[in-house]
C-alpha positions in Angstrom: 23.1 -6.6 37.2 23.6 -10.1 36.1 23.8 -11.6 39.9 26.7 -14.5 40.7 30.2 -14.9 39.9 32.8 -16.5 41.4 33.6 -16.5 44.9 37.3 -16.5 45.8 38.9 -18.6 49.2 37.2 -18.1 52.0 33.7 -17.2 50.9 34.1 -13.9 50.1 31.3 -12.9 47.7 32.4 -11.6 44.6 31.3 -9.6 41.3 31.7 -11.0 38.3 34.8 -10.9 36.5 37.2 -12.2 39.4 40.2 -14.7 39.5 40.7 -17.3 41.5 44.1 -15.7 42.5 45.5 -13.4 45.4 47.3 -10.6 43.7 50.2 -8.9 45.5 49.3 -5.5 43.8 46.4 -3.1 45.8 43.2 -2.6 43.9 41.7 0.3 45.0 38.5 1.9 43.3 37.3 5.7 43.5 33.3 5.5 42.7 32.4 9.7 42.5 28.8 9.7 41.7 28.4 12.4 38.5 26.5 15.7 39.4 24.6 14.0 42.4 22.1 16.8 43.2 21.0 17.0 39.7 20.9 12.7 39.4 19.0 12.8 42.6 16.2 15.0 40.7 16.1 13.3 37.6 15.7 10.1 39.5 13.1 11.8 40.9 11.8 13.3 38.1 12.5 11.5 34.8 11.4 13.7 33.0 14.7 16.0 33.8 16.4 13.4 32.4 18.7 14.7 29.4 17.5 18.5 30.6 19.5 21.1 31.8 19.4 20.4 36.5 20.5 23.6 38.1 20.2 22.8 42.0 20.4 25.6 44.4 21.5 26.3 48.0 19.4 28.4 49.9 16.6 29.1 46.8 13.4 28.8 46.6 11.1 28.2 43.7 10.5 31.7 41.7 13.0 34.0 43.1 16.4 34.4 42.0 18.1 33.9 46.0 20.6 31.6 46.5 23.8 30.1 45.0 24.1 27.1 42.8 25.0 23.8 44.4 25.2 21.8 41.6 24.6 22.1 37.7 24.0 19.1 35.6 26.1 18.7 32.4 23.7 20.1 29.9 23.2 23.3 32.5 27.0 23.7 32.1 26.8 24.4 28.5 25.2 27.3 29.2 28.1 28.6 31.7 26.3 27.5 34.4 28.8 27.0 37.6 28.9 25.7 41.2 29.0 28.5 43.6 27.5 30.9 41.2 24.5 33.2 42.5 20.9 31.9 41.1 20.7 35.2 39.5 23.9 34.9 37.4 22.7 31.7 36.7 18.9 32.5 35.4 20.8 35.2 33.1 22.5 32.4 31.7 19.8 29.9 31.4 16.2 30.8 31.9 14.1 28.9 34.2 12.2 26.7 32.0 8.9 27.0 34.4 9.0 30.7 34.7 9.0 31.3 30.8 6.8 33.0 28.9 7.8 31.5 25.3 5.0 34.1 23.8 7.3 36.9 23.9 9.8 35.5 21.2 12.8 35.7 22.8 13.2 31.8 23.3 12.6 29.5 21.1 10.8 26.6 22.9 12.1 24.1 20.7 15.4 24.7 21.2 17.2 23.6 25.2 17.9 27.3 26.1 16.3 27.2 29.3 16.6 24.8 32.3 15.1 23.4 35.2 15.8 24.9 38.8 15.0 22.8 41.6 16.0 23.7 45.6 18.6 21.5 47.4 16.6 18.5 49.4 19.5 17.2 51.9 17.1 14.5 53.2 16.1 12.8 49.8 19.5 13.2 48.7 21.1 11.2 51.7 18.5 8.5 51.5 19.9 8.0 47.4 23.8 8.2 48.7 22.5 5.4 51.7 21.6 2.8 48.5 24.5 3.5 46.8 27.0 2.9 49.9 24.6 -0.2 50.8 26.2 -1.7 47.0 29.8 -0.2 48.0 30.1 -1.6 50.9 28.9 -5.1 49.8 31.2 -5.0 46.9 34.5 -3.8 49.1 36.9 -5.3 51.7 37.4 -1.9 53.1 35.0 1.4 52.3 36.3 4.8 53.2 33.6 7.3 52.8 34.6 10.6 51.5 31.1 12.5 51.4 27.6 12.4 50.8 28.9 11.1 47.0 32.2 10.0 47.2 33.9 6.6 48.3 37.6 4.4 48.1 36.6 1.0 47.6 39.7 -1.5 48.7 38.9 -4.6 46.5 42.4 -6.8 46.4 40.6 -9.8 47.8 37.7 -9.5 45.7 39.6 -9.3 41.8 42.8 -9.4 40.5 45.4 -7.3 37.7 45.3 -10.5 35.5 44.3 -9.8 31.8 41.4 -11.7 30.2 40.4 -12.0 26.6 36.9 -9.9 26.2 34.3 -11.3 23.7 31.9 -9.3 21.9 29.4 -8.6 25.0 31.9 -7.5 26.9 33.1 -4.9 24.7 29.7 -3.4 24.9 29.1 -0.9 27.9 26.1 1.1 27.4 28.1 4.0 25.9 31.0 3.6 27.5 33.9 1.4 27.6 36.4 0.6 29.8 39.4 2.9 29.7 43.5 2.2 30.6 46.2 4.3 31.5 43.9 7.4 30.7 42.7 6.2 27.2 40.2 3.7 26.2 40.6 0.0 25.3 37.9 -0.7 22.6 38.8 -3.2 20.3 42.1 -4.5 22.2 40.6 -8.5 22.8 41.0 -8.4 26.4 40.7 -6.4 29.6 41.9 -6.8 33.1 39.8 -8.5 36.0 40.1 -5.4 37.8 38.0 -3.4 34.8 35.5 -6.1 34.9 35.1 -5.7 38.2 34.6 -1.8 38.2 32.3 -2.0 35.2 29.7 -4.4 37.1 29.8 -1.9 39.9 29.1 1.1 38.1 26.0 -1.0 35.9 25.0 -2.2 40.0 24.8 1.4 40.7 23.1 2.8 37.7 20.5 0.0 37.2 19.9 -0.5 41.0 19.8 3.4 42.0 19.4 5.0 38.9 22.0 7.6 39.2 25.4 7.2 37.4 29.3 7.4 38.7 32.6 7.4 37.7 35.0 5.0 38.8 38.7 4.8 38.9 40.9 1.9 39.5 44.6 1.8 40.3 46.8 0.4 42.5 46.5 3.1 45.3 44.1 6.1 46.4 45.5 9.1 44.8 45.8 7.3 41.2 42.4 5.9 41.3 40.9 9.4 42.8 42.4 11.1 39.6 41.3 8.2 37.3 37.8 9.0 38.4 37.3 12.4 37.3 39.3 12.1 34.0 36.1 10.5 31.8 32.9 12.2 33.7 30.1 11.7 33.8 29.6 7.5 33.9 33.1 6.9 33.1 35.9 3.8 34.1 39.4 4.4 33.8 41.8 1.5 34.4 45.7 2.3 35.5 47.1 -0.9 36.3 50.3 -1.4 38.2 53.5 -0.2 36.5 51.6 2.1 34.1 50.6 5.1 37.3 53.4 7.1 36.8 52.9 7.6 32.9 49.4 8.4 33.2 50.2 11.1 35.5 53.0 12.5 33.5 51.4 15.1 31.5 48.5 15.9 33.6 48.4 19.5 34.8 49.9 20.2 38.6 46.1 20.7 39.9 45.5 16.9 39.1 47.8 15.5 41.9 45.7 14.8 44.8 46.4 17.5 47.4 47.4 20.0 45.6 44.8 22.8 45.9 44.8 26.2 44.0 46.9 27.6 46.6 49.5 24.6 46.2 49.5 24.9 42.4 50.8 28.7 42.4 53.7 28.1 44.8 54.5 24.9 42.1 54.2 27.2 38.8 56.7 29.5 40.8 58.8 26.7 41.2 58.4 25.7 37.2 56.3 23.0 38.0 53.6 22.7 35.6 53.0 19.3 35.0 52.7 15.9 37.6 55.8 14.8 35.5 57.3 18.1 36.1 56.8 17.3 39.7 58.2 13.5 39.8 61.1 15.1 38.1 61.5 17.9 41.1 64.2 17.6 43.4 62.7 16.3 46.6 64.8 17.9 48.8 63.7 21.7 47.1 60.3 20.5 48.1 60.2 19.4 51.6 62.1 22.9 51.7 59.5 24.5 50.6 56.9 22.6 51.9 57.4 20.4 54.5 56.8 17.0 54.8 53.8 17.8 52.2 56.2 18.4 50.1 57.5 14.9 50.4 54.0 13.5 49.7 53.2 15.3 46.8 56.6 14.2 45.1 55.7 10.8 45.4 51.9 10.8 44.5 53.5 12.5 41.4 55.7 9.5 40.9 52.4 6.6 41.3 53.7 5.9 44.6 51.0 6.3 48.1 50.8 3.4 50.5 47.6 4.8 52.3 45.8 2.3 53.4 41.7 2.3 52.7 40.7 2.8 56.4 36.8 3.6 57.5 37.2 6.4 59.5 34.9 8.8 61.4 34.1 12.4 60.0 37.1 15.0 61.7 35.5 17.7 63.6 38.1 20.4 62.9 41.1 20.4 60.7 44.1 22.0 61.9 47.8 23.0 61.1 50.4 24.5 63.6 54.0 25.6 63.5 56.1 26.5 66.6 58.8 28.8 66.2 62.5 28.1 67.6 62.4 31.0 70.0 59.7 32.9 71.2 59.4 36.1 68.7 58.1 39.3 68.6 58.4 39.8 65.1 54.7 40.3 63.4 56.1 39.7 59.6 57.5 36.1 60.9 53.8 35.4 62.7 52.0 36.9 59.2 54.3 34.6 57.4 53.7 31.5 59.1 50.2 32.1 59.5 49.7 32.4 56.1 51.3 29.2 55.2 49.4 28.0 58.1 46.3 28.8 56.4 46.8 27.6 53.2 47.8 24.3 54.5 44.4 24.2 56.3 42.4 25.0 53.4 44.1 22.6 51.0 43.2 19.9 54.0 39.6 20.8 53.7 39.9 20.7 49.8 41.7 17.1 50.4 39.2 15.8 52.8 35.7 17.0 51.2 34.8 19.6 54.0 33.6 22.9 54.2 33.0 24.8 57.0 32.1 27.2 59.4 34.7 28.7 61.8 37.8 29.7 61.5 40.2 30.0 63.9 43.9 30.4 65.3 46.0 29.1 68.5 48.7 31.5 70.1 51.2 30.2 72.4 52.9 32.3 74.3 55.6 32.0 77.0 55.9 30.5 79.5 53.2 28.1 77.5 49.8 30.3 77.6 47.2 29.2 74.8 45.1 31.7 73.6 42.3 30.7 71.1 40.1 32.8 69.2 38.0 32.0 66.4 35.1 33.6 64.1 31.6 32.2 63.1 30.6 32.4 59.4 27.5 33.1 58.1 27.9 30.3 55.8 29.8 27.1 55.2 32.8 28.0 53.0 36.0 26.5 51.1 38.1 29.5 50.3 41.3 29.5 50.6 41.9 33.5 50.7 39.2 33.7 53.7 41.0 31.7 56.0 44.3 33.7 55.5 42.4 37.0 55.5 39.9 35.5 58.8 43.2 34.3 60.6 45.5 37.3 59.7 42.7 39.5 61.3 42.6 37.4 63.9 46.0 37.7 64.9 46.1 41.2 65.0 44.8 41.1 68.6 48.3 39.6 69.9 50.4 42.8 67.9 52.1 43.0 71.2 52.7 39.4 72.3 55.6 37.4 72.1 55.3 34.1 70.2 56.4 30.8 70.6 53.6 28.8 68.9 50.9 29.5 66.1 48.1 27.2 64.4 45.4 27.7 62.3 42.1 25.8 62.8 38.5 25.0 60.4 36.0 23.8 62.4 32.2 23.2 62.2 32.5 21.1 59.5 30.0 20.1 56.8 30.9 17.0 54.3 27.6 16.8 52.8 27.4 19.5 51.0 31.1 20.1 50.0 31.7 18.4 46.5 28.5 19.9 45.1 29.4 23.6 46.2 31.5 25.9 46.7 29.2 28.7 48.6 32.3 31.1 49.6 30.7 33.7 47.8 27.1 33.3 48.1 26.9 35.1 51.6 29.1 37.8 53.2 31.3 36.4 55.6 32.3 39.5 57.1 30.0 39.6 60.0 30.4 36.7 61.4 30.9 36.8 65.4 34.4 36.5 67.1 34.5 34.3 70.0 37.1 34.0 72.6 
């Protein structure tokens, strides 16, 4: 990437394309590395470029054990997906390094085979550290989400002002700046924020050798959605005032914070798109989902006032709910536990966490706190499993009177969360219960 660039007041370093004037609107970037584990393997082995690559968790070369942690886009074309058993992946995409091309079943001139590699977290972390160093240098504030994902607040380094682009600015290595989910090729202008994002993306590719998709927007949730909109190696810019229109046609699952369970519940209310959610009754959403319902309503309307604040990784995630009066109704307990389990599991998805332990908290009169937990055989991210384990742990209290319940997931693993949902990799029913 070309160096230099202008500097803002206060001698704050800037990337090319910054304004001399402060903007009153926040500028947030969500940087999401593309198929990160596979990209790291290609960085280490350049011959894998443009080839189908599958990275397996628990996979040993020459075996069919383990699960798919990530698959390159080329591998996905053959039906290989994250969390899939390696044996299933091999049935769709044979290992090129172990195929006997002499049997005539597979044409060696066609991309009908792929390369399989074992997860190497130490190496991936070193590549991630290189990327994060660039991000830290480029941001006023950075919030790391996982090994391959971060939010940046760059409000003091660029602006939403539109500037004309020359012919050279329009050439973007095969991927142009987008605005409100679409391309603005040939429009003759772009925002300074778009130029900032483009140069950041180029620097990551040139200095580290992996690609990133970047969303640029006035808030965190919109930036997150934008980064997912044009993978891989994409750049989507959603200026202030255009967020709601950008979100409106998207499926409800696109709204940040809506997991699979919440999406099904919203669908039951007739809410299918972000626009439907933005037009729904905030009172009805609050009655159904509590404060989370109001949050989702605001995000669907393009509002999200969360600040990009650096944070340490939590050790656990939990949700609790108290009854107006202590109750012995098992039906009410189970309903509450299911709701809490859904909220905790959705929170884990939002935070980018896998978990190895699922537990409950049971408070009985006058205020006796009881906890139970079950350790799993591997890190998972599975809503139904959280519900099932929590309900099984609750069965121990079938004769109690309960005033408060809680559900908790702990022993969190952030490094692997965004690459793999390994909930179906190993059986989790043989875990150990703890008290």
